[in-house]
N, C-alpha and C positions, 0 to 999 in steps of 0.2 A: 402489482404495480398499477400506476395510472396509465390509461391509454393516451397516446399522443392526440392533441387537438386535431380536428379534421382539417382545418386550414393549414396547419403545420405539415400534416401528411401530404396535402396537395402540393404545397410549395416544395417539399422534399422530392416528390416524384417529378415535378417539373424540372428541378435541378438535375435529377438523374438523367433525364432526357437531354438536357442541355450539355451535361458532361459527356454523355455518349456521342452526341453530335460533334463536340469539340475533338474528341479522340479520333473519330472517323475522319475528320477533316485535317487532323494533324499527322502525327508520326505513326499512329497505330493501325491504319487501315490494312497495312501489309502484314501485320502480325497474325500468326495462326490463331484461329478461333478455337479455344480449348474445349468448348462445349461438344464439338464433334467427337472427341475422344470417348464421351460417355454413351454414345449411341451405338457402339459396336458390341461385339461379343464380349461377355463378361470377363473372360480371361484376358482378352486384348485390352480391355478398358483398365484392368488392374495393372497390366504391364505398362500402359501409357502413364498411369499415375505414378508408378515407381520410377519411370524415366524422368518425369517432371521433378520429383524429389531429388533424384540424383543430379540433375542439371542445375536445379535452383537452390538446393541445400535448405538451411533453416528458414530463410525468408519465404521460399516457396511452400514449405510445410505450414508456416503461419498463415499464408494467404489461403491455402486450401482449407485449413481449419476454420477460417472466418467464413468462407463460402459454404462449407459443409455444416456449420453450426446452426444455420437458420432453420426455424421450424418449417418453413416453406419458401419457395421461390416465386417471385412475381416476374413473369416474362412479358415485357412490353414489346410486342411484335410490330414491325413496320408492314402491316398487312391490312387489307380491307375485305376480308372474306364476307360473303353474303349467303350463299346457299348452304344447305345442311351438309352436302358432300364436301364442299370447300372447307367448312368448319371442321368436319370430322377428320379430314386429312391433316389440317393444321394442328389440331389438338392431339392427334394420335402420335404423329412423329415429326411434324414441322416441315417435312419435305426438304428441298434443297434451298428454300428461301428463308426458313426460320429454324432449321434443325440445329444450327450452331447456337441459337439463342435458348438452348435447353441445357439442363444438367440432369440427365436421366437417372442418376443415382438418388436424387431427391424423391421422397415418397409423394410429396405434394408440390405441384407446379401449377400456378394459376396464370393462364395466358390471356392477354388482352390485346386486341388490335386497335388500329387507328380509329375505327368507327364505333368502338365501345363494345363490340362483341367479345364475349369472354368464354373461356373453356378451362378445363381441368385435365392435367395429365397426372396419372397416378402410377406409382411403382408398386407392383402387386405384393411384394413380400411383406409389406406392412399394411397396405390399404386394400380392403375389399368392400363388399356391398354396403353393409350398414354404416360404417364410418364415413363412406363417401356420401351416402344419402344424408346423414346427419350434418356433415359439413356443408353440402350443397344447400340443404334446407336453411341453415343459418345464414349463409351468404346471400341467398336470393331473397330472404325476408328483410335484409338490412337495406332500406332505402336511403338515398342521400339525405332526404329531409329528416329521417329518423336519426341518422348519424349526426347530423348538424345539431339537432335538438339535444342529443345526449353528450355532445362534445364539451370538453372542459375548456377553460380559458386558454388563450394563446400564450399567456405568461407562464413560463416554466423556469424553475430555479436553475436547471442545467443549461438553459439557453437552447438555441436551435441546433439540431444535429447537423454535422457537416456531411458532405457527400464527396467521397474520394474513391477512386478505383481500388478494387481489391488487389489487382495485379499492377503494381507500381512500376515505373520505368526501370528500376534496378533489376526487375525480373524479365525484362524484354529479351536479353541475350539467351536466357534459359528457354523462353518460349520459342525463340527462333531456332534454337537447337532441336526442339521437338517438332519442327515444322513437318518433317517427313512422316512422323507418326500421325500428326493431325491430318495430313493429306491422305494417308492410307485409310484413316477412319472416315473421312469425308467420302472417299471413293466407295468404301463398304456401305455407307449410309445410302448413297445414291443407288448402288446396286440392289440393296435389300428392299428399299422402298419402291424402286422401279419394278421389282418382281411381283409386287402385290397389287391386288385390285380391291376396290371398295365400292359398294353400292348402298345407297340409303333409300329405303322403301318406307314411304309414309302412306299407310293404308287408311283411307278416309271413309271406307264403307260402313263401319260400325266399330264399337269398342266394348268396354266392360259392361256398360249398361245393357246392351242387347244380349250379351252372353249370360249375364245374371238373370235377366227376365226370361231367358230360354232354359234356365235351370242348370247352368254349367258354372264351374269354377273358371274364371277368366284365364288364369295361368295354365291350368291343365288343358283348357280348350285351345289356347294358342299353341301349346306344345304339340297337340295332335295335328293342328294345321301344319306345323313345321315338320312333323313326321311324314305327313302326306306329301309335302313339297319336296323334301329330300328323297323320299321314295321315288317320286316321279323324276327327279334329277338323275338318280343313279340306277333306277330300276330295282333297287333293293334297299332295305333298311341298313343303317350303320350305327355303330356305337354312339349313343347320344348322352351327353353329360348335361345335367342341370345343377347348378350350384344351389345348395340348400344350407341355410344358416343354422349353426348349432352353438351360437354364442351364449345361450344360457348356461352352458357347461364351462368349467374352468379351462382356460386356454382354448376353448372351442372356436373354430372358425367355420368350416364348411364340411358337409357330407355330400355325397353324390346321389342325386335322384336319377335313376335310369329310365329314360323315356321309352326304350324298346322293351315291350312286354308282350305276353301272348295276346293280350287284348288289343294293343296298338297294332300288332302284326295282322290280326284278323281285320281290323278296321281299314288299314291301308290296302290290303289285298282286295277287300270288297269294293273299294273306291277305284282301284285300278290305276293304270299309268296315265289315263286321260279322262277328263271330266265328261259326263254324259248330260248335256244341258237340257235335254228333253225328258229326262227321267222323272221330273216332277209330275208327269202325267201317270206314272205307275206308282200307285199308292203303296202297294205291297213292297216294292223295291225300296222306296223311300223309308218306309217304316223299319225295314231290316237294317238299312244303313244307319239310320238314326239310333237304333238300339245299339249297334256296334260302337257308334260314337260315344253314347252314354257309358257303355262298359269300359271303353278305353280311358275316358276322362275319369271315371270313378277309380279305376286301377291306379291311375297316375296320382290322384288325390290321396289315396291310401298310402302309396309309396312315399310321397313327399312328407306326409304326416309322420310316418315311421322314421324317415331320414332325419327330420327335425328333432326327433327324440333320441338320436344317436343309435337308431335301429337299422341303419343302412348296412351295407356289406363292405364297401370299398375302403373306408378308413380302418376297419378291423383287419381286412386282408393286408393293408399297407403296414399296420402296426405289427402284425405277426411276421411279415417279411423283414421288418427292421430289427426285431429281437432275435432272429435266427443268426447265430454266429458262424464262423467258418468251420467249426467242428461239427455243426449239425447240418445235415443235408436238407435242402429245401424240399418241402413236400412236392410230390409229382404234379399236384394241381397247378403250381405256379409255372410250370413249363408246358402245360397242356395248351395246344394251339387255340382251342376255343376260349379258354380263360384269357389268353393273351389278346385275342381279337375282341373279347367282350369289354376290355378296359382300354381299348385304343379309341380315343374319342375323335372320330371323324366329324362329329357335329358337337361343337362346344357352345352351349347355350347358357344364358343367364338373364334374369329379369330384374331390372331396376326401374321402378316407375315412380315418378314424382311430378306433381302438377307443373313445376317450372323446368323440368328436364326437356330440352329440345331433342336431344339425341345422346347416345353414348355407344361405346364399342371397344373392341380389342381384335387382335389377330387370331388366325387359326392356330391350333396347337399341334397339328401333325401336317406334313406336306401335302397329303391328299385329303385334307379336311377343310371345313369352313368354320369361321367364327360367326355366331349368330346371336347377337345381343338384341334385346327387345324391351319395350316399355308399353304398357297397356293403359290407355286413358279412357275416360267415359265414352267418347265418341270416335276415337281413332286408335290405331296401333302404330308404333314406330319400330323399325328394324334397321340394324346395320349388318351388312353381309360382307365378310372378308374372306379372301382365298388367294392362293398364288395365281397370278395373271395367266400363266400358261394353260390353266384348265378352262378358262372362260366360263366359270360357274356363277360369278356374283350377279350378273344381269339376269341370267336364266333363273336362278333361285329367287331373286326378288320378284320376278314375274310369277313364278310358281307359288310363292307365298300369297300373293294377291289372288291368284286363281283359286287356291285352296280355300281361302277365307270366304270368297264370294260363293263358292260351291256349297260350303257348309251353311251359309245363310239361306241360299235357295232351298236346300234340303229342309231346314227348320221351318221356313215359311210355308213350304208346300205341305209339310206334315200338319202345321197349324190350320191351314185351310181345310184339309181333309177332316180334321177333328171338329171343325165348325159346321160341317155339312149336316143338315138334318137327316135323321134316319128315315128311310123310305117306309111308307105304310101301305099295306094292301087294302 
């Protein structure tokens, strides 16, 4: 079909805002905000939806079908976020100021604030790395001027579309009947978001350009910096997951690249729990550490290459566990404590790098773990660190990431100076 003219889209959005303001000023301010229902536990969300259908009958079913039929949701937030952290919190869960202005069942929600800042909230069962990158790339390349240039005439045979609320006044009694469920969901949202901590680390020391010039794969280099940072946070390594795309395969999505290897273990142990800032004076110690860094990075590059070719282990183990039926006992390996610990991802990492990506992230996947998303740009690196607030880890890990990256640069530069020294002659 033909896209709507840009001017018509703009007028329609303006009318949406006007209609929302009218509703807020009229009879609907006290109506429960149904968006809260979608931010809670999946089972509770399903129960809330079933209750709405019970209370509202066929008209409610039709309203929900209209809402759920959209390819995406555009969330116009009454917010003026500025910092990366403010933006991250708004786009991750909306907090208590905009959490009701979401429908978290939707895989794609584009959130736009009063000042024009925009972000994306993705529901992971459908959306992961490459689709997100492709969508974001398309969106960020479409300038207003380009859209205006390609826009069709304002004259459309069907006339201008009308703007009417999905939940009409005849559904208000059913919505009011669901008020206790919405309040429970709102309370759960406040409790859950309040338990979490988020830190945004923008490392300006260097980026992929320096890493490549130094002979390293940027992704594997940053992964080793993260291994060193988490090692120093906890005093030991922990199961670390890096998402690796296997989309060339039919129905392929991801495989796990395991960052904890014999080589990365030797690397972090050699660097220890604290940096030695005067070690650049000891050329032998620098050379040994640099060699261990090279080995760890090379091992990671080899693993990620195998994982991308479906030669990892985690999806195969998962597949075998899924085909074992009740009549066949699971192999002893699956109940072995080391096996269980090895796939408990206390460090969940993923790299999405795009020139126009300001930041991105997600939550931790286990209660005693961290979410560690990152982007690597030519001259800087961007990290989002998430964890339960009770641990106090996010600020510490953000600092340790910076510390590790600076330490690695000092090591590389010290080694380069030693190599540039002229050989002594008798």
